N, C-alpha and C positions, 0 to 999 in steps of 0.2 A: 354144846351147840344145839344138839336135838332139841332139849327143852326150851331155846329160845325160838327154835322155828314153830313147835307145837304152841308156845304161846302167842306168837304173831298169827299163826294160823287161827287160833280161837278168838283171838280179838277181831281179825278179819271177818271171821264166821257171825259173829256177835254184832257187827255193824252191818252186815249183809241182812240178817235176818230182822234186824231193828229197821232197816230201810224198807224191805218187803213188807213189814207190817205197818209202819207209819206210812208209807206211802213216799212218792218219790218228789212230791214239792216242797214242803219247807219241813227238812229232816237234819239229823245230825248228819249224813252223809253229805248234804249239801254245804253244810258249814264247813265240814273236815276238808273238802276239796276246795273251798274257798281260802281257808288258812293254808294249805298245802300250796296253792299258787301263789299267795303272797309270801311265803316263807321263801319260795323257790326264786321269786325275782328279787327277794332282799337279800339273798345268800351272797356273800363275798366268793364263793366258788363256782357261782352259776354264770360269771363273765359278765355278768350286768351288775349294777348296783343302783342305789337311790339316789 
């Protein structure tokens, strides 16, 4: 479990550093947010569906 937490922390840190260097406009962070919202809406567990 500790290894998974460290892995997720390192991925989050990498994304944060990339977004900091690339800027806030058109970056991977913006794309990940859009994908996250789309999946949350399409999820059968979210209470809503397509």
